[in-house]
C-alpha positions as YAML, in Angstrom:
chain: A
units: angstrom
residues:
- id: 1
  name: UNK
  ca: [-15.31, 16.72, 3.23]
- id: 2
  name: UNK
  ca: [-14.25, 13.22, 1.94]
- id: 3
  name: UNK
  ca: [-16.19, 10.26, 2.56]
- id: 4
  name: UNK
  ca: [-14.21, 7.32, 2.54]
- id: 5
  name: UNK
  ca: [-15.58, 4.15, 0.49]
- id: 6
  name: UNK
  ca: [-18.32, 2.44, 2.29]
- id: 7
  name: UNK
  ca: [-18.87, 5.08, 4.63]
- id: 8
  name: UNK
  ca: [-21.37, 7.83, 5.25]
- id: 9
  name: UNK
  ca: [-19.31, 9.26, 8.01]
- id: 10
  name: UNK
  ca: [-17.15, 12.61, 6.30]
- id: 11
  name: UNK
  ca: [-13.29, 12.93, 7.06]
- id: 12
  name: UNK
  ca: [-11.37, 16.27, 6.98]
- id: 13
  name: UNK
  ca: [-10.04, 16.52, 3.73]
- id: 14
  name: UNK
  ca: [-6.41, 16.89, 3.02]
- id: 15
  name: UNK
  ca: [-6.55, 20.89, 2.90]
- id: 16
  name: UNK
  ca: [-5.78, 20.18, 6.64]
- id: 17
  name: UNK
  ca: [-2.25, 19.61, 6.10]
- id: 18
  name: UNK
  ca: [0.09, 22.48, 7.80]
- id: 19
  name: UNK
  ca: [3.16, 20.79, 7.29]
- id: 20
  name: UNK
  ca: [6.51, 21.94, 5.54]
- id: 21
  name: UNK
  ca: [8.43, 19.38, 3.27]
- id: 22
  name: UNK
  ca: [12.27, 18.89, 4.13]
- id: 23
  name: UNK
  ca: [14.86, 17.86, 1.39]
- id: 24
  name: UNK
  ca: [17.70, 15.60, 2.32]
- id: 25
  name: UNK
  ca: [20.64, 15.03, -0.19]
- id: 26
  name: UNK
  ca: [23.79, 13.05, -0.52]
- id: 27
  name: UNK
  ca: [24.79, 10.32, 2.22]
- id: 28
  name: UNK
  ca: [22.57, 11.32, 4.69]
- id: 29
  name: UNK
  ca: [19.69, 10.95, 2.33]
- id: 30
  name: UNK
  ca: [21.02, 7.51, 1.03]
- id: 31
  name: UNK
  ca: [21.41, 6.30, 4.70]
- id: 32
  name: UNK
  ca: [18.34, 7.64, 5.76]
- id: 33
  name: UNK
  ca: [16.62, 5.86, 2.83]
- id: 34
  name: UNK
  ca: [18.24, 2.65, 3.47]
- id: 35
  name: UNK
  ca: [17.38, 2.82, 7.14]
- id: 36
  name: UNK
  ca: [13.71, 3.39, 6.16]
- id: 37
  name: UNK
  ca: [13.56, 0.60, 3.56]
- id: 38
  name: UNK
  ca: [14.92, -1.90, 6.30]
- id: 39
  name: UNK
  ca: [12.49, -0.88, 9.01]
- id: 40
  name: UNK
  ca: [9.31, -0.83, 6.49]
- id: 41
  name: UNK
  ca: [10.40, -4.56, 5.74]
- id: 42
  name: UNK
  ca: [10.58, -5.43, 9.43]
- id: 43
  name: UNK
  ca: [6.71, -3.68, 9.97]
- id: 44
  name: UNK
  ca: [5.74, -5.19, 7.01]
- id: 45
  name: UNK
  ca: [7.18, -8.62, 8.50]
- id: 46
  name: UNK
  ca: [5.65, -8.48, 11.71]
- id: 47
  name: UNK
  ca: [2.08, -7.26, 10.38]
- id: 48
  name: UNK
  ca: [1.90, -9.86, 7.37]
- id: 49
  name: UNK
  ca: [1.77, -7.32, 4.90]
- id: 50
  name: UNK
  ca: [3.01, -8.19, 1.51]
- id: 51
  name: UNK
  ca: [4.33, -5.13, -0.63]
- id: 52
  name: UNK
  ca: [6.77, -4.77, -3.65]
- id: 53
  name: UNK
  ca: [7.55, -1.04, -3.66]
- id: 54
  name: UNK
  ca: [8.16, 1.95, -1.29]
- id: 55
  name: UNK
  ca: [7.07, 5.09, -2.59]
- id: 56
  name: UNK
  ca: [8.86, 8.08, -2.14]
- id: 57
  name: UNK
  ca: [9.47, 9.08, 1.22]
- id: 58
  name: UNK
  ca: [8.39, 12.12, 2.44]
- id: 59
  name: UNK
  ca: [10.31, 14.14, 5.22]
- id: 60
  name: UNK
  ca: [8.00, 16.44, 6.99]
- id: 61
  name: UNK
  ca: [8.44, 19.76, 9.43]
- id: 62
  name: UNK
  ca: [5.74, 20.55, 11.74]
- id: 63
  name: UNK
  ca: [6.56, 24.05, 13.55]
- id: 64
  name: UNK
  ca: [4.36, 25.58, 16.22]
- id: 65
  name: UNK
  ca: [0.68, 25.42, 15.24]
- id: 66
  name: UNK
  ca: [1.16, 23.05, 12.18]
- id: 67
  name: UNK
  ca: [-0.86, 19.86, 12.40]
- id: 68
  name: UNK
  ca: [-2.07, 17.35, 9.65]
- id: 69
  name: UNK
  ca: [-5.78, 16.77, 10.20]
- id: 70
  name: UNK
  ca: [-7.73, 13.40, 10.13]
- id: 71
  name: UNK
  ca: [-7.26, 11.54, 7.14]
- id: 72
  name: UNK
  ca: [-6.97, 7.97, 5.93]
- id: 73
  name: UNK
  ca: [-3.85, 6.92, 3.66]
- id: 74
  name: UNK
  ca: [-5.78, 4.69, 1.45]
- id: 75
  name: UNK
  ca: [-5.98, 5.99, -2.29]
- id: 76
  name: UNK
  ca: [-9.90, 7.08, -2.43]
- id: 77
  name: UNK
  ca: [-10.74, 5.72, -5.79]
- id: 78
  name: UNK
  ca: [-13.71, 3.69, -7.72]
- id: 79
  name: UNK
  ca: [-10.90, 1.58, -8.80]
- id: 80
  name: UNK
  ca: [-10.55, -1.30, -6.65]
- id: 81
  name: UNK
  ca: [-7.11, -2.20, -7.73]
- id: 82
  name: UNK
  ca: [-6.17, 1.60, -6.63]
- id: 83
  name: UNK
  ca: [-7.60, 1.09, -3.61]
- id: 84
  name: UNK
  ca: [-5.74, -2.07, -2.94]
- id: 85
  name: UNK
  ca: [-2.62, -0.28, -3.76]
- id: 86
  name: UNK
  ca: [-1.50, 0.95, -0.18]
- id: 87
  name: UNK
  ca: [-0.85, -1.90, 2.30]
- id: 88
  name: UNK
  ca: [1.37, -0.21, 4.79]
- id: 89
  name: UNK
  ca: [1.69, 3.31, 6.09]
- id: 90
  name: UNK
  ca: [4.82, 4.10, 7.93]
- id: 91
  name: UNK
  ca: [6.13, 6.96, 10.16]
- id: 92
  name: UNK
  ca: [9.80, 7.21, 11.45]
- id: 93
  name: UNK
  ca: [10.50, 10.00, 14.07]
- id: 94
  name: UNK
  ca: [13.25, 12.00, 13.34]
- id: 95
  name: UNK
  ca: [13.20, 14.56, 16.18]
- id: 96
  name: UNK
  ca: [13.81, 13.84, 19.92]
- id: 97
  name: UNK
  ca: [10.57, 14.10, 22.15]
- id: 98
  name: UNK
  ca: [12.07, 16.83, 24.09]
- id: 99
  name: UNK
  ca: [12.41, 18.92, 20.36]
- id: 100
  name: UNK
  ca: [8.63, 19.79, 20.62]
- id: 101
  name: UNK
  ca: [5.34, 19.65, 22.58]
- id: 102
  name: UNK
  ca: [2.08, 18.41, 21.07]
- id: 103
  name: UNK
  ca: [2.55, 16.75, 17.62]
- id: 104
  name: UNK
  ca: [1.43, 13.38, 18.70]
- id: 105
  name: UNK
  ca: [0.40, 10.92, 16.02]
- id: 106
  name: UNK
  ca: [-3.16, 9.85, 16.97]
- id: 107
  name: UNK
  ca: [-4.84, 6.75, 15.31]
- id: 108
  name: UNK
  ca: [-8.51, 5.96, 15.39]
- id: 109
  name: UNK
  ca: [-9.73, 2.28, 15.02]
- id: 110
  name: UNK
  ca: [-12.55, -0.01, 16.12]
- id: 111
  name: UNK
  ca: [-11.86, -2.69, 18.86]
- id: 112
  name: UNK
  ca: [-15.08, -4.45, 18.24]
- id: 113
  name: UNK
  ca: [-18.43, -3.71, 16.21]
- id: 114
  name: UNK
  ca: [-19.78, -0.17, 17.38]
- id: 115
  name: UNK
  ca: [-16.55, 0.55, 19.81]
- id: 116
  name: UNK
  ca: [-14.18, 2.93, 18.54]
- id: 117
  name: UNK
  ca: [-11.37, 3.83, 20.35]
- id: 118
  name: UNK
  ca: [-8.36, 6.47, 19.82]
- id: 119
  name: UNK
  ca: [-4.66, 6.05, 20.57]
- id: 120
  name: UNK
  ca: [-2.10, 9.09, 20.89]
- id: 121
  name: UNK
  ca: [1.60, 7.73, 19.78]
- id: 122
  name: UNK
  ca: [4.50, 9.66, 21.48]
- id: 123
  name: UNK
  ca: [7.23, 8.65, 19.41]
- id: 124
  name: UNK
  ca: [10.79, 9.35, 20.26]
- id: 125
  name: UNK
  ca: [13.71, 9.76, 17.95]
- id: 126
  name: UNK
  ca: [14.27, 6.66, 16.03]
- id: 127
  name: UNK
  ca: [10.70, 5.16, 17.25]
- id: 128
  name: UNK
  ca: [8.58, 3.86, 14.02]
- id: 129
  name: UNK
  ca: [4.90, 2.90, 13.47]
- id: 130
  name: UNK
  ca: [3.41, 0.93, 10.83]
- id: 131
  name: UNK
  ca: [-0.19, 0.71, 10.10]
- id: 132
  name: UNK
  ca: [-2.87, -0.29, 7.65]
- id: 133
  name: UNK
  ca: [-3.74, 2.83, 5.35]
- id: 134
  name: UNK
  ca: [-7.16, 2.76, 6.00]
- id: 135
  name: UNK
  ca: [-6.80, 3.80, 9.56]
- id: 136
  name: UNK
  ca: [-7.98, 7.13, 10.17]
- id: 137
  name: UNK
  ca: [-5.16, 9.41, 11.88]
- id: 138
  name: UNK
  ca: [-3.61, 12.91, 12.21]
- id: 139
  name: UNK
  ca: [-0.77, 14.77, 13.87]
- id: 140
  name: UNK
  ca: [-2.19, 17.18, 16.49]
- id: 141
  name: UNK
  ca: [-0.96, 20.64, 16.60]
- id: 142
  name: UNK
  ca: [2.73, 21.38, 17.49]
- id: 143
  name: UNK
  ca: [2.41, 23.96, 20.41]
- id: 144
  name: UNK
  ca: [6.53, 24.15, 20.70]
- id: 145
  name: UNK
  ca: [9.67, 23.24, 18.88]
- id: 146
  name: UNK
  ca: [9.76, 21.45, 15.93]
- id: 147
  name: UNK
  ca: [8.78, 18.05, 14.85]
- id: 148
  name: UNK
  ca: [10.15, 16.17, 11.91]
- id: 149
  name: UNK
  ca: [9.04, 12.95, 10.71]
- id: 150
  name: UNK
  ca: [9.84, 10.81, 7.94]
- id: 151
  name: UNK
  ca: [6.46, 8.86, 5.93]
- id: 152
  name: UNK
  ca: [5.93, 6.44, 3.43]
- id: 153
  name: UNK
  ca: [3.87, 3.75, 1.98]
- id: 154
  name: UNK
  ca: [4.52, 0.18, 1.06]
- id: 155
  name: UNK
  ca: [2.46, -0.82, -1.88]
- id: 156
  name: UNK
  ca: [1.74, -3.27, -4.58]
- id: 157
  name: UNK
  ca: [1.65, -2.57, -8.31]
- id: 158
  name: UNK
  ca: [2.47, 0.86, -8.32]
...
């Protein structure tokens, strides 16, 4: 189990990742990278997040039975500078919603002190979401088809 900074509440560790990495190359990769950089800039501006670099973009494929367990994208470290490095988590859905079942992105957060809520976000192809990396989140198990998404992080000082 992983204990986030300042918390006594454990979360599942990254061994709960059950996905496949996908490689994209050539012109398709260049176009996708440019589109993701533009979209991250828009999300960061909307959320008033400053950053100076987008980390390596990952393309993840989830097949039947695959998921990503509860986690935070913030780097767990005693080094305050490293904790502040990631400023924005970003997910771009590449699969049509009709191409898979299950596989929703689920976010957990506090609305008020002592009140926690969870939201399932059913993304369609081309939809993107940005959120602070300290947000507890997961991808629920895919029950049919394949879910493909791109993920990246906007950071400072990397």
